[in-house]
KEDOKE-167902 format. One record per atom (N, C-alpha, C): residue number from 1; atom name; x, y, z. Coordinates in steps of 0.02 Angstrom, whole numbers. Each point is the difference from the previous one (the first is absolute). Layout:
BEGIN
site n NUM	atom CA	east X	north Y	up Z
...
***
This chain:
BEGIN
site n 1	atom N	east -819	north -671	up -1442
site n 1	atom CA	east 28	north 88	up -3
site n 1	atom C	east 61	north -7	up 52
site n 2	atom N	east 19	north -12	up 22
site n 2	atom CA	east 87	north -22	up 16
site n 2	atom C	east 42	north -49	up -49
site n 3	atom N	east -32	north -46	up -14
site n 3	atom CA	east 46	north -8	up -63
site n 3	atom C	east 25	north 26	up -52
site n 4	atom N	east -54	north 58	up -12
site n 4	atom CA	east 36	north 42	up -58
site n 4	atom C	east 54	north 51	up 37
site n 5	atom N	east -6	north 18	up 31
site n 5	atom CA	east 58	north 34	up 41
site n 5	atom C	east 82	north -20	up -3
site n 6	atom N	east 29	north 38	up -42
site n 6	atom CA	east 101	north -24	up -1
site n 6	atom C	east 21	north -44	up 76
site n 7	atom N	east 30	north -6	up -27
site n 7	atom CA	east 44	north -69	up 76
site n 7	atom C	east 20	north 38	up 39
site n 8	atom N	east 9	north 57	up -28
site n 8	atom CA	east 72	north 55	up 46
site n 8	atom C	east -84	north 44	up 39
site n 9	atom N	east -36	north -11	up -10
site n 9	atom CA	east -45	north 60	up 43
site n 9	atom C	east -41	north -46	up 60
site n 10	atom N	east 7	north -50	up -18
site n 10	atom CA	east -31	north -49	up 38
site n 10	atom C	east 26	north -28	up 72
site n 11	atom N	east 98	north 2	up 0
site n 11	atom CA	east -3	north -6	up 45
site n 11	atom C	east 43	north 61	up 45
site n 12	atom N	east -20	north 50	up -7
site n 12	atom CA	east 5	north 76	up 42
site n 12	atom C	east -29	north -12	up 97
site n 13	atom N	east 25	north -9	up 21
site n 13	atom CA	east -43	north 8	up 78
site n 13	atom C	east 30	north 78	up 24
site n 14	atom N	east -80	north 19	up 9
site n 14	atom CA	east -8	north 67	up 12
site n 14	atom C	east -7	north 11	up 91
site n 15	atom N	east 21	north 38	up 54
site n 15	atom CA	east -15	north -9	up 83
site n 15	atom C	east -43	north 55	up -10
site n 16	atom N	east -50	north -33	up 35
site n 16	atom CA	east -20	north 61	up 38
site n 16	atom C	east -10	north 17	up 73
site n 17	atom N	east 10	north 54	up 38
site n 17	atom CA	east 41	north 15	up 60
site n 17	atom C	east -36	north 30	up 24
site n 18	atom N	east -40	north 3	up 55
site n 18	atom CA	east -37	north 70	up 29
site n 18	atom C	east -11	north -31	up 74
site n 19	atom N	east -28	north 30	up 28
site n 19	atom CA	east -42	north -10	up 63
site n 19	atom C	east -10	north -56	up 60
site n 20	atom N	east 6	north -27	up 52
site n 20	atom CA	east -32	north -95	up 7
site n 20	atom C	east -48	north 43	up 23
site n 21	atom N	east -15	north 63	up 56
site n 21	atom CA	east -18	north 21	up 13
site n 21	atom C	east -61	north 83	up -22
site n 22	atom N	east -58	north -5	up -44
site n 22	atom CA	east -22	north 33	up -40
site n 22	atom C	east -36	north 50	up 37
site n 23	atom N	east -20	north 25	up 54
site n 23	atom CA	east -42	north 14	up 17
site n 23	atom C	east -5	north 109	up -14
site n 24	atom N	east 84	north 0	up -23
site n 24	atom CA	east -15	north 69	up -21
site n 24	atom C	east 37	north -3	up -63
site n 25	atom N	east -36	north -19	up -41
site n 25	atom CA	east -25	north -16	up -73
site n 25	atom C	east -43	north 18	up -29
site n 26	atom N	east -45	north 1	up 10
site n 26	atom CA	east -66	north 40	up -43
site n 26	atom C	east -54	north -53	up 1
site n 27	atom N	east -51	north 24	up -28
site n 27	atom CA	east -56	north -55	up -8
site n 27	atom C	east 37	north -49	up -49
site n 28	atom N	east 7	north 32	up -49
site n 28	atom CA	east 5	north -45	up -90
site n 28	atom C	east 78	north -29	up 22
site n 29	atom N	east 38	north 7	up 48
site n 29	atom CA	east 55	north -45	up -14
site n 29	atom C	east -12	north -79	up -27
site n 30	atom N	east -53	north -20	up 50
site n 30	atom CA	east 12	north -59	up -3
site n 30	atom C	east -8	north -33	up -104
site n 31	atom N	east -72	north 44	up -20
site n 31	atom CA	east 6	north 4	up -27
site n 31	atom C	east 56	north -12	up -68
site n 32	atom N	east 42	north 62	up 30
site n 32	atom CA	east 54	north 23	up -60
site n 32	atom C	east 63	north -65	up -10
site n 33	atom N	east -17	north -8	up 77
site n 33	atom CA	east 79	north -48	up -7
site n 33	atom C	east -28	north -68	up -34
site n 34	atom N	east -49	north -26	up 31
site n 34	atom CA	east -39	north -51	up -70
site n 34	atom C	east -7	north -15	up -58
site n 35	atom N	east -34	north 66	up -31
site n 35	atom CA	east 24	north 21	up -74
site n 35	atom C	east 69	north 14	up -43
site n 36	atom N	east 41	north 12	up 51
site n 36	atom CA	east 60	north -8	up -1
site n 36	atom C	east 39	north -62	up -17
site n 37	atom N	east 5	north -55	up 32
site n 37	atom CA	east -27	north -61	up 8
site n 37	atom C	east -36	north -27	up -75
site n 38	atom N	east -16	north 29	up -15
site n 38	atom CA	east -60	north -33	up -50
site n 38	atom C	east 35	north -5	up -64
site n 39	atom N	east 21	north 95	up -10
site n 39	atom CA	east 33	north 8	up -62
site n 39	atom C	east 68	north -42	up -3
site n 40	atom N	east 54	north -5	up 62
site n 40	atom CA	east 68	north -42	up -25
site n 40	atom C	east -42	north -75	up -24
site n 41	atom N	east -48	north -19	up 26
site n 41	atom CA	east -6	north -74	up -41
site n 41	atom C	east -30	north 24	up -74
site n 42	atom N	east -29	north 49	up -16
site n 42	atom CA	east -36	north 9	up -40
site n 42	atom C	east 26	north 22	up -75
site n 43	atom N	east 70	north 51	up 42
site n 43	atom CA	east 50	north 4	up -72
site n 43	atom C	east 57	north -28	up -3
site n 44	atom N	east -21	north -99	up 45
site n 44	atom CA	east 33	north -75	up -36
site n 44	atom C	east 68	north 12	up 47
site n 45	atom N	east 6	north 27	up 86
site n 45	atom CA	east 60	north -22	up 40
site n 45	atom C	east -23	north -7	up 64
site n 46	atom N	east 42	north -24	up 26
site n 46	atom CA	east -2	north -48	up 76
site n 46	atom C	east 1	north 76	up 63
site n 47	atom N	east -50	north -3	up 30
site n 47	atom CA	east 7	north 31	up 70
site n 47	atom C	east 55	north -18	up 38
site n 48	atom N	east 34	north 18	up 24
site n 48	atom CA	east 21	north -16	up 67
site n 48	atom C	east 7	north 71	up 58
site n 49	atom N	east -23	north -19	up 78
site n 49	atom CA	east 16	north 27	up 43
site n 49	atom C	east 20	north -1	up 79
site n 50	atom N	east -8	north 32	up 49
site n 50	atom CA	east 31	north -35	up 54
site n 50	atom C	east -43	north -61	up 32
site n 51	atom N	east -49	north 5	up -22
site n 51	atom CA	east -23	north -81	up 48
site n 51	atom C	east -45	north 40	up 60
site n 52	atom N	east -13	north 50	up -5
site n 52	atom CA	east -38	north 20	up 55
site n 52	atom C	east -41	north 37	up 18
site n 53	atom N	east -43	north 23	up 41
site n 53	atom CA	east -89	north 42	up -11
site n 53	atom C	east 31	north 41	up -43
site n 54	atom N	east -87	north 48	up 0
site n 54	atom CA	east -22	north 84	up -21
site n 54	atom C	east 27	north -19	up -61
site n 55	atom N	east 45	north 66	up -40
site n 55	atom CA	east 0	north 14	up -39
site n 55	atom C	east 39	north -52	up -77
site n 56	atom N	east 23	north -42	up 39
site n 56	atom CA	east 33	north -53	up -51
site n 56	atom C	east -30	north -55	up -3
site n 57	atom N	east -47	north -17	up 50
site n 57	atom CA	east -49	north -56	up 16
site n 57	atom C	east -31	north 23	up -49
site n 58	atom N	east -28	north 43	up -4
site n 58	atom CA	east -96	north 28	up -75
site n 58	atom C	east 39	north 5	up -57
site n 59	atom N	east 61	north 10	up -1
site n 59	atom CA	east 44	north -12	up -92
site n 59	atom C	east -20	north -78	up 26
site n 60	atom N	east 31	north -26	up 10
site n 60	atom CA	east 5	north -71	up -16
site n 60	atom C	east -89	north -36	up 8
site n 61	atom N	east -33	north 30	up 29
site n 61	atom CA	east -71	north -34	up -11
site n 61	atom C	east -33	north 15	up -72
site n 62	atom N	east 21	north 56	up -15
site n 62	atom CA	east -23	north 30	up -68
site n 62	atom C	east 73	north -35	up -51
site n 63	atom N	east 24	north -40	up -2
site n 63	atom CA	east 52	north -31	up -42
site n 63	atom C	east -67	north -59	up 7
site n 64	atom N	east 26	north -39	up 23
site n 64	atom CA	east -35	north -68	up -7
site n 64	atom C	east -90	north 12	up -8
site n 65	atom N	east -21	north 74	up -10
site n 65	atom CA	east -75	north 3	up -8
site n 65	atom C	east 14	north -23	up -78
site n 66	atom N	east 60	north 23	up -21
site n 66	atom CA	east 24	north 27	up -54
site n 66	atom C	east 17	north -77	up -15
site n 67	atom N	east 34	north -53	up 9
site n 67	atom CA	east -24	north -67	up -16
site n 67	atom C	east 83	north 11	up -11
site n 68	atom N	east 74	north 14	up 42
site n 68	atom CA	east 30	north 34	up -48
site n 68	atom C	east 52	north -47	up 70
site n 69	atom N	east 89	north 14	up 4
site n 69	atom CA	east 41	north -23	up 50
site n 69	atom C	east 5	north 34	up 65
site n 70	atom N	east -5	north -6	up 59
site n 70	atom CA	east 40	north 54	up 35
site n 70	atom C	east 37	north -60	up 53
site n 71	atom N	east 71	north 77	up 14
site n 71	atom CA	east 34	north -44	up 32
site n 71	atom C	east 23	north 49	up 48
site n 72	atom N	east -16	north -35	up 86
site n 72	atom CA	east 34	north 27	up 28
site n 72	atom C	east 75	north -9	up 52
site n 73	atom N	east 19	north 63	up 20
site n 73	atom CA	east 80	north -21	up 39
site n 73	atom C	east -12	north 30	up 96
site n 74	atom N	east -11	north -55	up 1
site n 74	atom CA	east -1	north -14	up 101
site n 74	atom C	east 63	north 41	up 37
site n 75	atom N	east -11	north 22	up 57
site n 75	atom CA	east 64	north 39	up 46
site n 75	atom C	east 25	north -73	up 39
site n 76	atom N	east -54	north -66	up -11
site n 76	atom CA	east -4	north -58	up 44
site n 76	atom C	east 54	north -30	up -16
site n 77	atom N	east 18	north -37	up 35
site n 77	atom CA	east 57	north -87	up -33
site n 77	atom C	east -60	north -58	up 0
site n 78	atom N	east -58	north 17	up 13
site n 78	atom CA	east -34	north -42	up -8
site n 78	atom C	east -98	north -7	up -11
site n 79	atom N	east -40	north -64	up -31
site n 79	atom CA	east -81	north 53	up 20
site n 79	atom C	east -8	north -8	up 30
site n 80	atom N	east 6	north -40	up 72
site n 80	atom CA	east 13	north 11	up 61
site n 80	atom C	east 13	north 55	up 43
site n 81	atom N	east 33	north 28	up -23
site n 81	atom CA	east 45	north 63	up 38
site n 81	atom C	east -55	north 51	up -34
site n 82	atom N	east -3	north 13	up -76
site n 82	atom CA	east -25	north 43	up -25
site n 82	atom C	east -106	north 1	up 9
site n 83	atom N	east 8	north -59	up 32
site n 83	atom CA	east -76	north 3	up 7
site n 83	atom C	east -38	north 24	up 68
site n 84	atom N	east 53	north -18	up 71
site n 84	atom CA	east 8	north -10	up 45
site n 84	atom C	east 57	north 60	up 69
site n 85	atom N	east 21	north 46	up -32
site n 85	atom CA	east 59	north 8	up -6
site n 85	atom C	east -13	north 91	up 10
site n 86	atom N	east 4	north 6	up -101
site n 86	atom CA	east 4	north 59	up -29
site n 86	atom C	east -84	north 3	up -14
site n 87	atom N	east -43	north -65	up 6
site n 87	atom CA	east -97	north 27	up -1
site n 87	atom C	east -7	north 35	up -64
site n 88	atom N	east 19	north -33	up -76
site n 88	atom CA	east -6	north 21	up -45
site n 88	atom C	east -40	north -67	up -37
site n 89	atom N	east -12	north 11	up -58
site n 89	atom CA	east -51	north -36	up -37
site n 89	atom C	east 19	north -43	up -65
site n 90	atom N	east -26	north -56	up -7
site n 90	atom CA	east 29	north -55	up -65
site n 90	atom C	east -31	north -8	up -42
site n 91	atom N	east -66	north 55	up 2
site n 91	atom CA	east -46	north -24	up -75
site n 91	atom C	east 19	north 52	up -47
site n 92	atom N	east -55	north -22	up -69
site n 92	atom CA	east 51	north 69	up -49
site n 92	atom C	east 59	north -2	up -35
site n 93	atom N	east 26	north -74	up 36
site n 93	atom CA	east 100	north -6	up -11
site n 93	atom C	east -4	north -59	up -31
site n 94	atom N	east 22	north -27	up -71
site n 94	atom CA	east 5	north -47	up -13
site n 94	atom C	east 108	north -54	up 21
site n 95	atom N	east 9	north 85	up 11
site n 95	atom CA	east 56	north -47	up 43
site n 95	atom C	east 27	north 57	up 50
site n 96	atom N	east 40	north -33	up 71
site n 96	atom CA	east 35	north 53	up 31
site n 96	atom C	east 77	north -24	up -13
site n 97	atom N	east 35	north 82	up 12
site n 97	atom CA	east 67	north -57	up 4
site n 97	atom C	east 5	north 42	up 75
site n 98	atom N	east 1	north -21	up 36
site n 98	atom CA	east 48	north 0	up 89
site n 98	atom C	east 62	north 5	up 6
site n 99	atom N	east 8	north 88	up 2
site n 99	atom CA	east 75	north 23	up -12
site n 99	atom C	east 44	north -16	up 73
site n 100	atom N	east -58	north 12	up 38
site n 100	atom CA	east 44	north -16	up 69
site n 100	atom C	east 58	north 72	up 24
site n 101	atom N	east -21	north 31	up 3
site n 101	atom CA	east 24	north 87	up -8
site n 101	atom C	east -17	north 60	up 39
site n 102	atom N	east -81	north -20	up 20
site n 102	atom CA	east -3	north 66	up 30
site n 102	atom C	east -29	north 54	up -84
site n 103	atom N	east -52	north 46	up 42
site n 103	atom CA	east -22	north 19	up -63
site n 103	atom C	east 44	north 47	up -24
site n 104	atom N	east 85	north 37	up 50
site n 104	atom CA	east 34	north 18	up -53
site n 104	atom C	east 35	north -29	up -68
site n 105	atom N	east 25	north -78	up 35
site n 105	atom CA	east 9	north -32	up -41
site n 105	atom C	east -35	north -17	up -60
site n 106	atom N	east -48	north -33	up 4
site n 106	atom CA	east -68	north -24	up -48
site n 106	atom C	east 1	north 94	up -52
site n 107	atom N	east -25	north 39	up 38
site n 107	atom CA	east -1	north 42	up -56
site n 107	atom C	east 51	north 6	up -53
site n 108	atom N	east 65	north -19	up 35
site n 108	atom CA	east 68	north 17	up -81
site n 108	atom C	east -10	north -60	up -17
site n 109	atom N	east -27	north -72	up 10
site n 109	atom CA	east -9	north -63	up -40
site n 109	atom C	east -58	north 27	up -45
site n 110	atom N	east -68	north 29	up 34
site n 110	atom CA	east -46	north 7	up -51
site n 110	atom C	east 2	north 47	up -35
site n 111	atom N	east 59	north 59	up -31
site n 111	atom CA	east -12	north 41	up -49
site n 111	atom C	east 55	north -21	up -18
site n 112	atom N	east 43	north -57	up 2
site n 112	atom CA	east 68	north -23	up -28
site n 112	atom C	east -27	north -20	up -78
site n 113	atom N	east -57	north -54	up 59
site n 113	atom CA	east -27	north -38	up -43
site n 113	atom C	east -88	north 6	up -51
site n 114	atom N	east 29	north 58	up 23
site n 114	atom CA	east -53	north 21	up -81
site n 114	atom C	east 20	north 67	up -54
site n 115	atom N	east -51	north -28	up -47
site n 115	atom CA	east 33	north 68	up -58
site n 115	atom C	east -22	north 66	up -4
site n 116	atom N	east -22	north 7	up 65
site n 116	atom CA	east -29	north 62	up 8
site n 116	atom C	east -24	north 21	up 37
site n 117	atom N	east -37	north 72	up 30
site n 117	atom CA	east -8	north -29	up 57
site n 117	atom C	east -60	north 76	up 0
site n 118	atom N	east -84	north -21	up 46
site n 118	atom CA	east -38	north 44	up 9
site n 118	atom C	east -28	north 20	up 35
site n 119	atom N	east 17	north 97	up 11
site n 119	atom CA	east -47	north -10	up 101
site n 119	atom C	east -50	north 30	up 10
site n 120	atom N	east -43	north -23	up 48
site n 120	atom CA	east -51	north 40	up 14
site n 120	atom C	east -16	north 42	up 64
site n 121	atom N	east -32	north -16	up 23
site n 121	atom CA	east -13	north 28	up 58
site n 121	atom C	east 37	north -23	up 62
site n 122	atom N	east 51	north 13	up 48
site n 122	atom CA	east 33	north -26	up 26
site n 122	atom C	east 41	north 64	up 74
site n 123	atom N	east 47	north -89	up 28
site n 123	atom CA	east 41	north 51	up 50
site n 123	atom C	east 69	north -24	up 11
site n 124	atom N	east 13	north 6	up 29
site n 124	atom CA	east 92	north -22	up 2
site n 124	atom C	east 17	north -36	up -18
site n 125	atom N	east -32	north -58	up 3
site n 125	atom CA	east 35	north -72	up -35
site n 125	atom C	east 4	north 43	up -101
site n 126	atom N	east -58	north 10	up -9
site n 126	atom CA	east -47	north 34	up -63
site n 126	atom C	east 83	north 40	up -25
site n 127	atom N	east 17	north 36	up 40
site n 127	atom CA	east 61	north 39	up -34
site n 127	atom C	east 63	north -13	up 22
site n 128	atom N	east -2	north -65	up 47
site n 128	atom CA	east 54	north -28	up -8
site n 128	atom C	east 9	north -55	up -84
site n 129	atom N	east -52	north -23	up -2
site n 129	atom CA	east -19	north -35	up -67
site n 129	atom C	east 42	north 38	up -58
site n 130	atom N	east -40	north 74	up 0
site n 130	atom CA	east 15	north 59	up -39
site n 130	atom C	east 84	north -13	up -13
site n 131	atom N	east -16	north 30	up 50
site n 131	atom CA	east 94	north 38	up -1
site n 131	atom C	east 56	north -59	up -18
site n 132	atom N	east -23	north -73	up -5
site n 132	atom CA	east 38	north -27	up -41
site n 132	atom C	east -6	north -21	up -39
site n 133	atom N	east -47	north 5	up -38
site n 133	atom CA	east -16	north -19	up -78
site n 133	atom C	east 36	north 82	up -27
site n 134	atom N	east 3	north 37	up 27
site n 134	atom CA	east 26	north 65	up -18
site n 134	atom C	east 42	north -4	up -19
site n 135	atom N	east 59	north -27	up 54
site n 135	atom CA	east 72	north 28	up -22
site n 135	atom C	east 33	north -57	up -18
site n 136	atom N	east -61	north -64	up 8
site n 136	atom CA	east 41	north -60	up -78
site n 136	atom C	east -42	north -11	up -92
site n 137	atom N	east -16	north 97	up 29
site n 137	atom CA	east -10	north 19	up -96
site n 137	atom C	east -81	north -24	up -6
site n 138	atom N	east -24	north -59	up 28
site n 138	atom CA	east -72	north -29	up 5
site n 138	atom C	east -33	north 47	up -56
site n 139	atom N	east -54	north -38	up -42
site n 139	atom CA	east -60	north 67	up -12
site n 139	atom C	east -54	north -20	up 59
site n 140	atom N	east -34	north 72	up -8
site n 140	atom CA	east -26	north -16	up 73
site n 140	atom C	east -75	north 53	up -53
site n 141	atom N	east -64	north -14	up 51
site n 141	atom CA	east -35	north 20	up -19
site n 141	atom C	east -25	north 9	up 71
site n 142	atom N	east -30	north 91	up -16
site n 142	atom CA	east -49	north 36	up 73
site n 142	atom C	east -77	north -24	up -11
site n 143	atom N	east -13	north -16	up 39
site n 143	atom CA	east -85	north 26	up -5
site n 143	atom C	east -12	north 41	up 44
site n 144	atom N	east -27	north 46	up -28
site n 144	atom CA	east -75	north 52	up 37
site n 144	atom C	east -50	north -22	up 2
site n 145	atom N	east 0	north 33	up 76
site n 145	atom CA	east -63	north 9	up 23
site n 145	atom C	east -30	north 24	up 57
site n 146	atom N	east -49	north -5	up 34
site n 146	atom CA	east -26	north 46	up 66
site n 146	atom C	east 55	north -36	up 49
site n 147	atom N	east 64	north -8	up -4
site n 147	atom CA	east 49	north 12	up 54
site n 147	atom C	east 50	north 52	up -26
site n 148	atom N	east 64	north -11	up 58
site n 148	atom CA	east 67	north 76	up -24
site n 148	atom C	east 56	north -73	up -13
site n 149	atom N	east -18	north -42	up -6
site n 149	atom CA	east 72	north -52	up -7
site n 149	atom C	east 51	north 57	up -50
site n 150	atom N	east -45	north -9	up -78
site n 150	atom CA	east 22	north 19	up -45
site n 150	atom C	east 51	north 68	up 17
site n 151	atom N	east -31	north 65	up 39
site n 151	atom CA	east 34	north 49	up 9
site n 151	atom C	east 38	north -8	up 25
site n 152	atom N	east 2	north -54	up 52
site n 152	atom CA	east 76	north -10	up 66
site n 152	atom C	east 44	north -29	up -59
site n 153	atom N	east 5	north -23	up -48
site n 153	atom CA	east 33	north -29	up -34
site n 153	atom C	east 17	north 42	up -46
site n 154	atom N	east -22	north 67	up -57
site n 154	atom CA	east 14	north 24	up -35
site n 154	atom C	east 72	north 78	up 56
site n 155	atom N	east -25	north -8	up 72
site n 155	atom CA	east 28	north 60	up 10
site n 155	atom C	east 71	north -83	up 19
site n 156	atom N	east 28	north -53	up 29
site n 156	atom CA	east 44	north -55	up -22
site n 156	atom C	east 47	north 11	up -52
site n 157	atom N	east -33	north -1	up -60
site n 157	atom CA	east 7	north 9	up -51
site n 157	atom C	east 50	north 59	up -13
site n 158	atom N	east -18	north 52	up 28
site n 158	atom CA	east 29	north 84	up -25
site n 158	atom C	east 50	north -6	up 56
site n 159	atom N	east -17	north -18	up 61
site n 159	atom CA	east 95	north -8	up 29
site n 159	atom C	east 56	north -36	up 13
site n 160	atom N	east -34	north -72	up -52
site n 160	atom CA	east 44	north -37	up -6
site n 160	atom C	east 64	north -12	up -11
site n 161	atom N	east 29	north 55	up -64
site n 161	atom CA	east 57	north 14	up -23
site n 161	atom C	east 11	north -58	up -34
site n 162	atom N	east -63	north -64	up -9
site n 162	atom CA	east 4	north -21	up -88
site n 162	atom C	east -23	north -23	up -11
site n 163	atom N	east 2	north -28	up -82
site n 163	atom CA	east -37	north -9	up -65
site n 163	atom C	east -39	north -42	up 0
site n 164	atom N	east -67	north -20	up 8
site n 164	atom CA	east -19	north -20	up -59
site n 164	atom C	east -61	north -10	up -44
site n 165	atom N	east 16	north 11	up -50
site n 165	atom CA	east -47	north -2	up -75
site n 165	atom C	east -63	north -44	up 7
site n 166	atom N	east -17	north -27	up 9
site n 166	atom CA	east -30	north -78	up 17
site n 166	atom C	east -65	north 25	up 22
site n 167	atom N	east -32	north 52	up 29
site n 167	atom CA	east -31	north 13	up 41
site n 167	atom C	east -78	north 20	up -29
site n 168	atom N	east -44	north -44	up 18
site n 168	atom CA	east -92	north 65	up -50
site n 168	atom C	east -33	north 11	up 62
site n 169	atom N	east -58	north 45	up -1
site n 169	atom CA	east -30	north -8	up 28
site n 169	atom C	east -87	north 1	up -44
site n 170	atom N	east -44	north -19	up 19
site n 170	atom CA	east -73	north -13	up 1
site n 170	atom C	east -52	north -1	up 39
site n 171	atom N	east -51	north -5	up -19
site n 171	atom CA	east -51	north -6	up 77
site n 171	atom C	east -62	north -56	up -15
site n 172	atom N	east 26	north -7	up -88
site n 172	atom CA	east -42	north -77	up -32
site n 172	atom C	east 20	north -55	up 13
site n 173	atom N	east 19	north -46	up 23
site n 173	atom CA	east 12	north -47	up 6
site n 173	atom C	east 25	north -26	up -60
site n 174	atom N	east -31	north -15	up -73
site n 174	atom CA	east 9	north -31	up -29
site n 174	atom C	east 64	north 31	up -47
site n 175	atom N	east -4	north 70	up -9
site n 175	atom CA	east 15	north 59	up -53
site n 175	atom C	east 82	north -26	up 67
site n 176	atom N	east -10	north 3	up 48
site n 176	atom CA	east 98	north -21	up 24
site n 176	atom C	east 10	north -53	up -4
site n 177	atom N	east -28	north -47	up 2
site n 177	atom CA	east 43	north -76	up -23
site n 177	atom C	east 23	north 18	up -71
site n 178	atom N	east -43	north 27	up -47
site n 178	atom CA	east 18	north -11	up -62
site n 178	atom C	east 68	north 64	up -4
site n 179	atom N	east 24	north 50	up 48
site n 179	atom CA	east 37	north 30	up -7
site n 179	atom C	east 64	north -25	up 28
site n 180	atom N	east 3	north -47	up 58
site n 180	atom CA	east 48	north -37	up 26
site n 180	atom C	east 11	north -51	up -48
site n 181	atom N	east -45	north -53	up -3
site n 181	atom CA	east 23	north -46	up -63
site n 181	atom C	east 36	north 39	up -73
site n 182	atom N	east -21	north 61	up -8
site n 182	atom CA	east 48	north 4	up -72
site n 182	atom C	east 68	north 8	up 46
site n 183	atom N	east 11	north 53	up 48
site n 183	atom CA	east 67	north -1	up 23
site n 183	atom C	east 45	north -59	up 24
site n 184	atom N	east -46	north -52	up 26
site n 184	atom CA	east 33	north -67	up 20
site n 184	atom C	east 14	north -38	up -84
site n 185	atom N	east -52	north 19	up -81
site n 185	atom CA	east 33	north -34	up -27
site n 185	atom C	east 69	north 23	up -24
site n 186	atom N	east 3	north 79	up -29
site n 186	atom CA	east 71	north 73	up 11
site n 186	atom C	east 56	north -36	up 39
site n 187	atom N	east -19	north -3	up 69
site n 187	atom CA	east 64	north -38	up 30
site n 187	atom C	east 43	north -65	up -23
site n 188	atom N	east -60	north -45	up -11
site n 188	atom CA	east 28	north -53	up -24
site n 188	atom C	east 36	north -11	up -52
site n 189	atom N	east -30	north 14	up -51
site n 189	atom CA	east 26	north 36	up -81
site n 189	atom C	east 91	north 33	up 20
site n 190	atom N	east -1	north 65	up 53
site n 190	atom CA	east 59	north 20	up -14
site n 190	atom C	east 40	north -22	up 33
site n 191	atom N	east -14	north -50	up 53
site n 191	atom CA	east 49	north -71	up 53
site n 191	atom C	east 51	north -28	up -64
site n 192	atom N	east -61	north -26	up -47
site n 192	atom CA	east 1	north -31	up -45
site n 192	atom C	east 59	north 12	up -35
site n 193	atom N	east -23	north 47	up -18
site n 193	atom CA	east 53	north 25	up -70
site n 193	atom C	east 58	north 20	up 48
site n 194	atom N	east -2	north 5	up 51
site n 194	atom CA	east 100	north 25	up 64
site n 194	atom C	east 28	north -73	up -8
site n 195	atom N	east -35	north -62	up 30
site n 195	atom CA	east -1	north -45	up -16
site n 195	atom C	east 4	north -50	up -58
site n 196	atom N	east -24	north -19	up -51
site n 196	atom CA	east 11	north 6	up -55
site n 196	atom C	east -17	north -79	up -15
site n 197	atom N	east -65	north 22	up 42
site n 197	atom CA	east -69	north -62	up -4
site n 197	atom C	east -39	north 22	up -61
site n 198	atom N	east -21	north -36	up -55
site n 198	atom CA	east -68	north -3	up -34
site n 198	atom C	east -79	north 51	up 35
site n 199	atom N	east -9	north 40	up -29
site n 199	atom CA	east -41	north 24	up 30
site n 199	atom C	east -72	north -50	up 28
site n 200	atom N	east -8	north -66	up -38
site n 200	atom CA	east -55	north -45	up 11
site n 200	atom C	east 9	north -39	up 42
site n 201	atom N	east 68	north -18	up 25
site n 201	atom CA	east 41	north -5	up 68
site n 201	atom C	east -45	north 46	up 84
site n 202	atom N	east -6	north 62	up 5
site n 202	atom CA	east -22	north 24	up 56
site n 202	atom C	east -69	north -23	up -3
***
């Protein structure tokens, strides 16, 4: 099935951001995160996360269940620091990039290395990744569920005095990924036209 997808679609890197501690997220948060990871892979893309626990971890579980590629961006400088100091997992990731920049620096490299960002149930770190992606003009998908993160983000957007018209919302992971992939395709095509590259290169 994947070999039938366009080449440009197969290389999209889609980030899933969410809380490392999900006790406040509701009973369906893990399954929603896993389904989001599965859908990223089913739609021919690569999953990126912050190589952490909680919501991003379960997205990585879903991506691997769907036999896809999962890349983590760690705040640590090495695998040893990742495991022993930050106490973060290495399972369900095909590759981990050890940024060495702590959580704030990791967030920047993660979002800028991704073509789009999904926001699930989250706290301040998730909001940080959202605001970076928002100001960078990235396509963003907000997963709605039994949590308040989407309402917090709507309030931030309302008071931001910044414009980003590449934000979509949905409670269905499949539909949300479809919407975001379309935004990424449109975004890349518009950029290729401005630069003068053939569309098949993007």
